[in-house]
N, CA, C and O atoms as a GROMACS GRO file, in nm:
protein
  352
    1MET      N    1   0.302  -1.089  -1.422
    1MET     CA    2   0.406  -0.964  -1.340
    1MET      C    3   0.496  -0.991  -1.238
    1MET      O    4   0.483  -1.062  -1.138
    2SER      N    5   0.611  -0.908  -1.288
    2SER     CA    6   0.722  -0.958  -1.191
    2SER      C    7   0.699  -0.898  -1.059
    2SER      O    8   0.605  -0.818  -1.054
    3GLY      N    9   0.784  -0.924  -0.920
    3GLY     CA   10   0.743  -0.878  -0.827
    3GLY      C   11   0.809  -0.755  -0.787
    3GLY      O   12   0.797  -0.725  -0.668
    4VAL      N   13   0.899  -0.650  -0.890
    4VAL     CA   14   0.908  -0.543  -0.890
    4VAL      C   15   0.803  -0.466  -0.896
    4VAL      O   16   0.771  -0.375  -0.819
    5GLU      N   17   0.728  -0.520  -1.026
    5GLU     CA   18   0.600  -0.485  -1.096
    5GLU      C   19   0.474  -0.479  -1.000
    5GLU      O   20   0.394  -0.386  -0.990
    6SER      N   21   0.475  -0.576  -0.946
    6SER     CA   22   0.369  -0.590  -0.831
    6SER      C   23   0.407  -0.493  -0.713
    6SER      O   24   0.316  -0.435  -0.653
    7LEU      N   25   0.520  -0.477  -0.684
    7LEU     CA   26   0.535  -0.344  -0.566
    7LEU      C   27   0.498  -0.237  -0.625
    7LEU      O   28   0.413  -0.172  -0.564
    8ARG      N   29   0.535  -0.192  -0.730
    8ARG     CA   30   0.485  -0.050  -0.800
    8ARG      C   31   0.344  -0.035  -0.805
    8ARG      O   32   0.293   0.076  -0.795
    9VAL      N   33   0.270  -0.149  -0.821
    9VAL     CA   34   0.120  -0.126  -0.860
    9VAL      C   35   0.079  -0.129  -0.736
    9VAL      O   36  -0.009  -0.048  -0.706
   10GLY      N   37   0.126  -0.212  -0.640
   10GLY     CA   38   0.093  -0.200  -0.480
   10GLY      C   39   0.104  -0.068  -0.415
   10GLY      O   40   0.005  -0.026  -0.354
   11VAL      N   41   0.230   0.013  -0.420
   11VAL     CA   42   0.245   0.123  -0.399
   11VAL      C   43   0.151   0.226  -0.440
   11VAL      O   44   0.097   0.311  -0.368
   12GLY      N   45   0.136   0.207  -0.578
   12GLY     CA   46   0.014   0.305  -0.639
   12GLY      C   47  -0.111   0.295  -0.566
   12GLY      O   48  -0.164   0.397  -0.523
   13MET      N   49  -0.161   0.182  -0.548
   13MET     CA   50  -0.272   0.189  -0.475
   13MET      C   51  -0.286   0.204  -0.328
   13MET      O   52  -0.402   0.201  -0.285
   14ILE      N   53  -0.201   0.218  -0.254
   14ILE     CA   54  -0.216   0.286  -0.120
   14ILE      C   55  -0.300   0.385  -0.086
   14ILE      O   56  -0.388   0.382   0.001
   15SER      N   57  -0.265   0.487  -0.167
   15SER     CA   58  -0.346   0.623  -0.140
   15SER      C   59  -0.492   0.638  -0.215
   15SER      O   60  -0.510   0.717  -0.308
   16ARG      N   61  -0.577   0.563  -0.170
   16ARG     CA   62  -0.719   0.528  -0.241
   16ARG      C   63  -0.792   0.613  -0.120
   16ARG      O   64  -0.907   0.571  -0.119
   17GLY      N   65  -0.781   0.684  -0.048
   17GLY     CA   66  -0.849   0.739   0.081
   17GLY      C   67  -0.989   0.796   0.047
   17GLY      O   68  -1.080   0.780   0.128
   18GLU      N   69  -1.009   0.857  -0.059
   18GLU     CA   70  -1.154   0.913  -0.092
   18GLU      C   71  -1.272   0.788  -0.068
   18GLU      O   72  -1.381   0.799  -0.012
   19VAL      N   73  -1.229   0.707  -0.111
   19VAL     CA   74  -1.358   0.555  -0.085
   19VAL      C   75  -1.400   0.553   0.065
   19VAL      O   76  -1.511   0.550   0.119
   20GLY      N   77  -1.213   0.555   0.138
   20GLY     CA   78  -1.240   0.535   0.278
   20GLY      C   79  -1.330   0.636   0.358
   20GLY      O   80  -1.425   0.605   0.430
   21LEU      N   81  -1.286   0.750   0.336
   21LEU     CA   82  -1.361   0.870   0.385
   21LEU      C   83  -1.491   0.866   0.350
   21LEU      O   84  -1.560   0.903   0.445
   22ILE      N   85  -1.587   0.824   0.209
   22ILE     CA   86  -1.680   0.810   0.202
   22ILE      C   87  -1.768   0.711   0.283
   22ILE      O   88  -1.875   0.740   0.337
   23VAL      N   89  -1.716   0.609   0.282
   23VAL     CA   90  -1.738   0.476   0.350
   23VAL      C   91  -1.765   0.498   0.502
   23VAL      O   92  -1.866   0.467   0.565
   24ALA      N   93  -1.649   0.560   0.546
   24ALA     CA   94  -1.665   0.601   0.710
   24ALA      C   95  -1.758   0.704   0.712
   24ALA      O   96  -1.848   0.685   0.793
   25THR      N   97  -1.766   0.841   0.624
   25THR     CA   98  -1.852   0.889   0.677
   25THR      C   99  -1.995   0.837   0.662
   25THR      O  100  -2.074   0.882   0.746
   26VAL      N  101  -2.042   0.754   0.576
   26VAL     CA  102  -2.177   0.690   0.577
   26VAL      C  103  -2.201   0.589   0.711
   26VAL      O  104  -2.308   0.578   0.770
   27GLY      N  105  -2.081   0.520   0.742
   27GLY     CA  106  -2.062   0.434   0.874
   27GLY      C  107  -2.092   0.511   0.970
   27GLY      O  108  -2.185   0.478   1.043
   28LEU      N  109  -2.029   0.618   0.991
   28LEU     CA  110  -2.086   0.723   1.114
   28LEU      C  111  -2.182   0.804   1.115
   28LEU      O  112  -2.191   0.887   1.205
   29GLN      N  113  -2.279   0.796   1.012
   29GLN     CA  114  -2.408   0.856   0.996
   29GLN      C  115  -2.501   0.777   1.012
   29GLN      O  116  -2.612   0.826   1.034
   30GLU      N  117  -2.486   0.630   1.007
   30GLU     CA  118  -2.579   0.532   1.000
   30GLU      C  119  -2.545   0.460   1.141
   30GLU      O  120  -2.614   0.362   1.169
   31GLY      N  121  -2.441   0.501   1.234
   31GLY     CA  122  -2.423   0.450   1.372
   31GLY      C  123  -2.339   0.329   1.335
   31GLY      O  124  -2.374   0.244   1.417
   32PHE      N  125  -2.262   0.283   1.268
   32PHE     CA  126  -2.197   0.178   1.239
   32PHE      C  127  -2.070   0.148   1.299
   32PHE      O  128  -2.037   0.037   1.340
   33ILE      N  129  -1.974   0.293   1.303
   33ILE     CA  130  -1.871   0.328   1.348
   33ILE      C  131  -1.934   0.449   1.442
   33ILE      O  132  -2.041   0.509   1.435
   34ASP      N  133  -1.814   0.459   1.539
   34ASP     CA  134  -1.843   0.584   1.680
   34ASP      C  135  -1.728   0.675   1.632
   34ASP      O  136  -1.644   0.630   1.554
   35GLY      N  137  -1.722   0.814   1.682
   35GLY     CA  138  -1.645   0.915   1.651
   35GLY      C  139  -1.482   0.863   1.638
   35GLY      O  140  -1.405   0.902   1.551
   36ARG      N  141  -1.451   0.775   1.735
   36ARG     CA  142  -1.279   0.725   1.734
   36ARG      C  143  -1.283   0.633   1.604
   36ARG      O  144  -1.178   0.651   1.542
   37VAL      N  145  -1.336   0.572   1.563
   37VAL     CA  146  -1.308   0.471   1.445
   37VAL      C  147  -1.311   0.562   1.308
   37VAL      O  148  -1.242   0.528   1.211
   38PHE      N  149  -1.404   0.693   1.304
   38PHE     CA  150  -1.363   0.768   1.216
   38PHE      C  151  -1.291   0.844   1.218
   38PHE      O  152  -1.241   0.890   1.114
   39THR      N  153  -1.260   0.886   1.339
   39THR     CA  154  -1.109   0.982   1.347
   39THR      C  155  -0.969   0.880   1.296
   39THR      O  156  -0.869   0.912   1.232
   40ALA      N  157  -1.001   0.777   1.342
   40ALA     CA  158  -0.856   0.692   1.317
   40ALA      C  159  -0.859   0.667   1.135
   40ALA      O  160  -0.752   0.658   1.076
   41VAL      N  161  -0.985   0.658   1.063
   41VAL     CA  162  -1.001   0.646   0.904
   41VAL      C  163  -0.923   0.734   0.879
   41VAL      O  164  -0.811   0.716   0.831
   42VAL      N  165  -0.990   0.880   0.918
   42VAL     CA  166  -0.945   1.004   0.864
   42VAL      C  167  -0.776   1.043   0.869
   42VAL      O  168  -0.719   1.105   0.779
   43LEU      N  169  -0.718   0.999   0.983
   43LEU     CA  170  -0.574   1.005   1.013
   43LEU      C  171  -0.524   0.911   0.888
   43LEU      O  172  -0.463   0.947   0.787
   44MET      N  173  -0.565   0.789   0.921
   44MET     CA  174  -0.487   0.720   0.833
   44MET      C  175  -0.484   0.751   0.677
   44MET      O  176  -0.380   0.737   0.612
   45VAL      N  177  -0.609   0.796   0.619
   45VAL     CA  178  -0.635   0.872   0.493
   45VAL      C  179  -0.500   0.953   0.490
   45VAL      O  180  -0.406   0.938   0.412
   46PHE      N  181  -0.514   1.040   0.589
   46PHE     CA  182  -0.409   1.152   0.546
   46PHE      C  183  -0.278   1.105   0.539
   46PHE      O  184  -0.205   1.134   0.444
   47VAL      N  185  -0.239   1.026   0.645
   47VAL     CA  186  -0.102   0.955   0.637
   47VAL      C  187  -0.049   0.900   0.517
   47VAL      O  188   0.063   0.926   0.473
   48THR      N  189  -0.152   0.806   0.454
   48THR     CA  190  -0.123   0.730   0.362
   48THR      C  191  -0.104   0.838   0.221
   48THR      O  192  -0.024   0.830   0.127
   49THR      N  193  -0.196   0.923   0.246
   49THR     CA  194  -0.204   1.044   0.125
   49THR      C  195  -0.060   1.123   0.124
   49THR      O  196  -0.002   1.151   0.019
   50LEU      N  197  -0.016   1.150   0.236
   50LEU     CA  198   0.106   1.223   0.250
   50LEU      C  199   0.231   1.121   0.212
   50LEU      O  200   0.330   1.160   0.151
   51VAL      N  201   0.211   0.989   0.254
   51VAL     CA  202   0.348   0.920   0.227
   51VAL      C  203   0.373   0.832   0.094
   51VAL      O  204   0.473   0.766   0.063
   52THR      N  205   0.252   0.852   0.027
   52THR     CA  206   0.242   0.750  -0.111
   52THR      C  207   0.324   0.827  -0.217
   52THR      O  208   0.367   0.753  -0.306
   53PRO      N  209   0.355   0.949  -0.228
   53PRO     CA  210   0.419   1.016  -0.331
   53PRO      C  211   0.547   0.974  -0.320
   53PRO      O  212   0.601   0.918  -0.415
   54PHE      N  213   0.625   0.999  -0.180
   54PHE     CA  214   0.756   0.948  -0.163
   54PHE      C  215   0.796   0.797  -0.202
   54PHE      O  216   0.900   0.760  -0.257
   55LEU      N  217   0.676   0.712  -0.153
   55LEU     CA  218   0.709   0.545  -0.181
   55LEU      C  219   0.721   0.548  -0.330
   55LEU      O  220   0.820   0.505  -0.389
   56LEU      N  221   0.610   0.603  -0.395
   56LEU     CA  222   0.610   0.619  -0.548
   56LEU      C  223   0.735   0.658  -0.605
   56LEU      O  224   0.788   0.571  -0.674
   57ARG      N  225   0.795   0.768  -0.592
   57ARG     CA  226   0.924   0.829  -0.637
   57ARG      C  227   1.058   0.721  -0.604
   57ARG      O  228   1.153   0.710  -0.682
   58TRP      N  229   1.046   0.658  -0.493
   58TRP     CA  230   1.120   0.527  -0.446
   58TRP      C  231   1.130   0.422  -0.546
   58TRP      O  232   1.227   0.386  -0.611
   59VAL      N  233   1.010   0.380  -0.545
   59VAL     CA  234   0.968   0.248  -0.620
   59VAL      C  235   0.986   0.245  -0.781
   59VAL      O  236   1.001   0.144  -0.849
   60PHE      N  237   0.979   0.389  -0.829
   60PHE     CA  238   0.986   0.422  -0.987
   60PHE      C  239   1.162   0.452  -1.009
   60PHE      O  240   1.213   0.420  -1.117
   61SER      N  241   1.235   0.506  -0.914
   61SER     CA  242   1.363   0.565  -0.941
   61SER      C  243   1.463   0.482  -0.872
   61SER      O  244   1.583   0.503  -0.891
   62SER      N  245   1.417   0.376  -0.784
   62SER     CA  246   1.543   0.292  -0.726
   62SER      C  247   1.625   0.201  -0.817
   62SER      O  248   1.571   0.149  -0.915
   63ASN      N  249   1.743   0.181  -0.790
   63ASN     CA  250   1.800   0.064  -0.844
   63ASN      C  251   1.689  -0.063  -0.860
   63ASN      O  252   1.625  -0.105  -0.764
   64LYS      N  253   1.677  -0.116  -0.997
   64LYS     CA  254   1.578  -0.251  -0.987
   64LYS      C  255   1.645  -0.370  -0.882
   64LYS      O  256   1.586  -0.443  -0.802
   65GLN      N  257   1.786  -0.360  -0.912
   65GLN     CA  258   1.823  -0.497  -0.807
   65GLN      C  259   1.775  -0.446  -0.682
   65GLN      O  260   1.687  -0.509  -0.624
   66THR      N  261   1.820  -0.339  -0.632
   66THR     CA  262   1.736  -0.315  -0.491
   66THR      C  263   1.589  -0.347  -0.449
   66THR      O  264   1.547  -0.385  -0.340
   67LEU      N  265   1.533  -0.326  -0.548
   67LEU     CA  266   1.354  -0.341  -0.517
   67LEU      C  267   1.327  -0.494  -0.544
   67LEU      O  268   1.232  -0.555  -0.495
   68GLU      N  269   1.438  -0.559  -0.640
   68GLU     CA  270   1.419  -0.701  -0.642
   68GLU      C  271   1.477  -0.767  -0.513
   68GLU      O  272   1.430  -0.877  -0.485
   69ASP      N  273   1.565  -0.716  -0.436
   69ASP     CA  274   1.593  -0.771  -0.301
   69ASP      C  275   1.493  -0.743  -0.223
   69ASP      O  276   1.456  -0.840  -0.156
   70VAL      N  277   1.421  -0.619  -0.201
   70VAL     CA  278   1.326  -0.611  -0.112
   70VAL      C  279   1.192  -0.688  -0.146
   70VAL      O  280   1.119  -0.716  -0.051
   71VAL      N  281   1.164  -0.714  -0.241
   71VAL     CA  282   1.044  -0.816  -0.286
   71VAL      C  283   1.131  -0.966  -0.230
   71VAL      O  284   1.080  -1.021  -0.133
   72ALA      N  285   1.243  -1.023  -0.283
   72ALA     CA  286   1.273  -1.125  -0.244
   72ALA      C  287   1.264  -1.176  -0.089
   72ALA      O  288   1.230  -1.285  -0.042
   73THR      N  289   1.315  -1.038  -0.020
   73THR     CA  290   1.310  -1.060   0.135
   73THR      C  291   1.164  -1.086   0.192
   73THR      O  292   1.140  -1.166   0.283
   74LYS      N  293   1.053  -0.992   0.115
   74LYS     CA  294   0.920  -1.002   0.182
   74LYS      C  295   0.890  -1.147   0.156
   74LYS      O  296   0.845  -1.219   0.245
   75GLU      N  297   0.914  -1.192   0.030
   75GLU     CA  298   0.856  -1.353  -0.025
   75GLU      C  299   0.923  -1.447   0.079
   75GLU      O  300   0.868  -1.548   0.123
   76LEU      N  301   1.055  -1.400   0.117
   76LEU     CA  302   1.096  -1.487   0.175
   76LEU      C  303   1.045  -1.514   0.361
   76LEU      O  304   1.050  -1.617   0.428
   77ALA      N  305   1.002  -1.386   0.395
   77ALA     CA  306   0.957  -1.341   0.527
   77ALA      C  307   0.821  -1.444   0.553
   77ALA      O  308   0.794  -1.517   0.649
   78ASP      N  309   0.744  -1.416   0.420
   78ASP     CA  310   0.604  -1.451   0.434
   78ASP      C  311   0.606  -1.620   0.433
   78ASP      O  312   0.518  -1.693   0.478
   79GLY      N  313   0.713  -1.655   0.380
   79GLY     CA  314   0.723  -1.818   0.368
   79GLY      C  315   0.688  -1.853   0.212
   79GLY      O  316   0.636  -1.962   0.188
   80HIS      N  317   0.713  -1.767   0.111
   80HIS     CA  318   0.679  -1.791   0.005
   80HIS      C  319   0.828  -1.816  -0.066
   80HIS      O  320   0.933  -1.757  -0.043
   81GLU      N  321   0.804  -1.917  -0.155
   81GLU     CA  322   0.937  -1.942  -0.268
   81GLU      C  323   0.936  -1.850  -0.361
   81GLU      O  324   0.831  -1.790  -0.386
   82LEU      N  325   1.029  -1.829  -0.414
   82LEU     CA  326   1.060  -1.757  -0.562
   82LEU      C  327   1.007  -1.846  -0.647
   82LEU      O  328   1.018  -1.968  -0.644
   83THR      N  329   0.942  -1.770  -0.731
   83THR     CA  330   0.852  -1.873  -0.849
   83THR      C  331   0.971  -1.914  -0.934
   83THR      O  332   0.970  -2.025  -0.986
   84GLY      N  333   1.068  -1.835  -0.950
   84GLY     CA  334   1.184  -1.892  -1.065
   84GLY      C  335   1.127  -1.832  -1.212
   84GLY      O  336   1.151  -1.894  -1.315
   85THR      N  337   1.054  -1.713  -1.213
   85THR     CA  338   0.984  -1.714  -1.354
   85THR      C  339   1.019  -1.579  -1.419
   85THR      O  340   0.946  -1.503  -1.481
   86GLY      N  341   1.155  -1.566  -1.387
   86GLY     CA  342   1.190  -1.406  -1.400
   86GLY      C  343   1.182  -1.297  -1.348
   86GLY      O  344   1.215  -1.184  -1.386
   87ASP      N  345   1.116  -1.350  -1.223
   87ASP     CA  346   1.081  -1.235  -1.116
   87ASP      C  347   1.180  -1.162  -1.046
   87ASP      O  348   1.158  -1.052  -0.998
   88ARG      N  349   1.304  -1.229  -1.039
   88ARG     CA  350   1.421  -1.184  -1.036
   88ARG      C  351   1.519  -1.177  -1.097
   88ARG      O  352   1.616  -1.118  -1.050
   0.00000   0.00000   0.00000
């Protein structure tokens, strides 16, 4: 899978908040987390749910070269070398 394809899949996986809400609710009911942590989880689910459609539109409509530059910059910042397998 190319870097651009990986970015698209990753952005698509951002907004999976329903599972987080279920786990946070169970954690709150069982006393594993307090109200502050639960509130933080709810806020993060809300924010990621709002942001994801905009990011998806960007990664699927952007110039492929621009996305490849983003992926390459991220790989270099993380200390990974480009694989040279056609990812770029």
